C-alpha positions as a Python dict, from the first residue, in 0.01 Angstrom:
ca = {
    (1, 'X'): (0, 0, 0),
    (2, 'X'): (179, 180, 289),
    (3, 'X'): (565, 249, 244),
    (4, 'X'): (659, 62, 594),
    (5, 'X'): (496, -252, 460),
    (6, 'X'): (707, -254, 121),
    (7, 'X'): (1016, -220, 328),
    (8, 'X'): (889, -508, 570),
    (9, 'X'): (841, -666, 273),
    (10, 'X'): (1172, -644, 91),
    (11, 'X'): (1372, -675, 434),
    (12, 'X'): (1195, -1020, 448),
    (13, 'X'): (1274, -1137, 105),
    (14, 'X'): (1623, -1003, 161),
    (15, 'X'): (1677, -1179, 479),
    (16, 'X'): (1642, -1530, 330),
    (17, 'X'): (1946, -1491, 118),
    (18, 'X'): (2152, -1359, 325),
    (19, 'X'): (2086, -1584, 581),
    (20, 'X'): (2152, -1886, 314),
    (21, 'X'): (2520, -1657, 200),
    (22, 'X'): (2585, -1644, 556),
    (23, 'X'): (2535, -2010, 640),
    (24, 'X'): (2761, -2068, 363),
    (25, 'X'): (3103, -1930, 498),
    (26, 'X'): (3385, -2132, 531),
    (27, 'X'): (3432, -2186, 891),
    (28, 'X'): (3882, -2121, 989),
    (29, 'X'): (3934, -1846, 763),
    (30, 'X'): (3811, -1515, 918),
    (31, 'X'): (4154, -1317, 795),
    (32, 'X'): (4150, -1399, 484),
    (33, 'X'): (4079, -1175, 181),
    (34, 'X'): (4086, -1180, -207),
    (35, 'X'): (4300, -857, -245),
    (36, 'X'): (4536, -622, -60),
    (37, 'X'): (4295, -386, -71),
    (38, 'X'): (3966, -645, 13),
    (39, 'X'): (3788, -677, 406),
    (40, 'X'): (3898, -1012, 570),
    (41, 'X'): (3623, -1219, 585),
    (42, 'X'): (3526, -1204, 874),
    (43, 'X'): (3474, -831, 865),
    (44, 'X'): (3244, -865, 580),
    (45, 'X'): (3019, -1094, 735),
    (46, 'X'): (3029, -942, 1057),
    (47, 'X'): (2934, -569, 813),
    (48, 'X'): (2635, -786, 652),
    (49, 'X'): (2491, -941, 968),
    (50, 'X'): (2460, -595, 1100),
    (51, 'X'): (2317, -404, 806),
    (52, 'X'): (2040, -442, 888),
    (53, 'X'): (1994, -308, 1252),
    (54, 'X'): (2093, 12, 1094),
    (55, 'X'): (1742, 42, 1028),
    (56, 'X'): (1606, 90, 1399),
    (57, 'X'): (1886, 380, 1403),
    (58, 'X'): (1758, 572, 1111),
    (59, 'X'): (1375, 515, 1247),
    (60, 'X'): (1427, 605, 1601),
    (61, 'X'): (1732, 840, 1584),
    (62, 'X'): (1724, 1140, 1364),
    (63, 'X'): (2071, 1144, 1318),
    (64, 'X'): (2420, 956, 1355),
    (65, 'X'): (2728, 1117, 1444),
    (66, 'X'): (3051, 877, 1374),
    (67, 'X'): (3389, 944, 1489),
    (68, 'X'): (3660, 689, 1338),
    (69, 'X'): (3862, 740, 1609),
    (70, 'X'): (3618, 567, 1861),
    (71, 'X'): (3658, 157, 1859),
    (72, 'X'): (3453, 147, 2193),
    (73, 'X'): (3083, 134, 1947),
    (74, 'X'): (3209, -114, 1667),
    (75, 'X'): (3072, -500, 1682),
    (76, 'X'): (3286, -784, 1773),
    (77, 'X'): (3368, -993, 1447),
    (78, 'X'): (3183, -1242, 1422),
    (79, 'X'): (3371, -1600, 1325),
    (80, 'X'): (3156, -1844, 1275),
    (81, 'X'): (2831, -1913, 1035),
    (82, 'X'): (2619, -1949, 1408),
    (83, 'X'): (2752, -1640, 1521),
    (84, 'X'): (2667, -1458, 1224),
    (85, 'X'): (2325, -1616, 1151),
    (86, 'X'): (2206, -1554, 1500),
    (87, 'X'): (2301, -1196, 1503),
    (88, 'X'): (2152, -1139, 1135),
    (89, 'X'): (1825, -1288, 1275),
    (90, 'X'): (1905, -1063, 1602),
    (91, 'X'): (1905, -731, 1384),
    (92, 'X'): (1638, -846, 1110),
    (93, 'X'): (1426, -870, 1411),
    (94, 'X'): (1535, -590, 1567),
    (95, 'X'): (1462, -388, 1205),
    (96, 'X'): (1110, -558, 1160),
    (97, 'X'): (1026, -388, 1508),
    (98, 'X'): (1145, -86, 1398),
    (99, 'X'): (944, -84, 1071),
    (100, 'X'): (608, -160, 1238),
    (101, 'X'): (639, 61, 1492),
    (102, 'X'): (698, 367, 1231),
    (103, 'X'): (478, 553, 973),
    (104, 'X'): (492, 649, 636),
    (105, 'X'): (497, 975, 748),
    (106, 'X'): (761, 944, 983),
    (107, 'X'): (996, 821, 691),
    (108, 'X'): (938, 1148, 527),
    (109, 'X'): (1109, 1317, 777),
    (110, 'X'): (1462, 1409, 718),
    (111, 'X'): (1772, 1188, 872),
    (112, 'X'): (2151, 1307, 911),
    (113, 'X'): (2470, 1138, 881),
    (114, 'X'): (2807, 1309, 1039),
    (115, 'X'): (3109, 1212, 1106),
    (116, 'X'): (3308, 1361, 1394),
    (117, 'X'): (3033, 1645, 1319),
    (118, 'X'): (3041, 1724, 988),
    (119, 'X'): (2718, 1649, 760),
    (120, 'X'): (2789, 1361, 503),
    (121, 'X'): (2427, 1303, 449),
    (122, 'X'): (2067, 1464, 491),
    (123, 'X'): (1795, 1251, 295),
    (124, 'X'): (1459, 1132, 381),
    (125, 'X'): (1436, 808, 614),
    (126, 'X'): (1312, 577, 327),
    (127, 'X'): (1598, 704, 56),
    (128, 'X'): (1854, 609, 345),
    (129, 'X'): (1695, 282, 428),
    (130, 'X'): (1654, 173, 80),
    (131, 'X'): (1988, 328, -4),
    (132, 'X'): (2174, 231, 356),
    (133, 'X'): (2025, -71, 451),
    (134, 'X'): (1871, -260, 179),
    (135, 'X'): (2083, -188, -162),
    (136, 'X'): (2401, -160, 76),
    (137, 'X'): (2304, -522, 222),
    (138, 'X'): (2284, -610, -139),
    (139, 'X'): (2584, -478, -235),
    (140, 'X'): (2811, -653, 53),
    (141, 'X'): (2649, -974, 14),
    (142, 'X'): (2702, -1026, -353),
    (143, 'X'): (3074, -922, -221),
    (144, 'X'): (3068, -1223, 50),
    (145, 'X'): (2930, -1429, -281),
    (146, 'X'): (3283, -1398, -460),
    (147, 'X'): (3411, -1509, -94),
    (148, 'X'): (3247, -1791, -126),
    (149, 'X'): (3338, -1895, -470),
    (150, 'X'): (3703, -1820, -396),
    (151, 'X'): (3735, -2051, -122),
    (152, 'X'): (3516, -2347, -322),
    (153, 'X'): (3222, -2302, -85),
    (154, 'X'): (2842, -2329, -305),
    (155, 'X'): (2721, -2004, -379),
    (156, 'X'): (2313, -1966, -305),
    (157, 'X'): (2065, -1872, -548),
    (158, 'X'): (1961, -1518, -456),
    (159, 'X'): (1774, -1404, -758),
    (160, 'X'): (1798, -1664, -1008),
    (161, 'X'): (2024, -1937, -1023),
    (162, 'X'): (2386, -1995, -983),
    (163, 'X'): (2632, -2251, -1075),
    (164, 'X'): (2586, -2435, -716),
    (165, 'X'): (2219, -2363, -737),
    (166, 'X'): (2082, -2419, -1109),
    (167, 'X'): (1744, -2513, -1041),
    (168, 'X'): (1623, -2182, -864),
}
């Protein structure tokens, strides 16, 4: 089996529970956060909805150089479940297209992440896809499930049953 097929299958598996989490986010609480050091609900949810699009960047660009002082490229925060689900669906489609149109040989090539010209990371693309897209998505989706619980919203089953969906 090709690596690209594995990544496509993983993307499809992770998109389903991610969509379910975003569908259940409480409306009207975009600024809510569980702790002073935590991200606001709409910021975290937007981040989760946008993460699959990073696959396109990793596959189709050789590097990404972020400038934290430049806010012009930041996505606008999405505030409703509908906006979040629509963004997720569009970004999964973008990731799907990038992965379907690349090769395993290309995924073995290095990709670089820089911050204002300073190298932060250089790894083969397949590692960056795994760590910075799929694992990163699972991590932040997990945070969102805690936000759901603390807002009395039902938590969907993801890798197994939840208290709200015990019959996995």
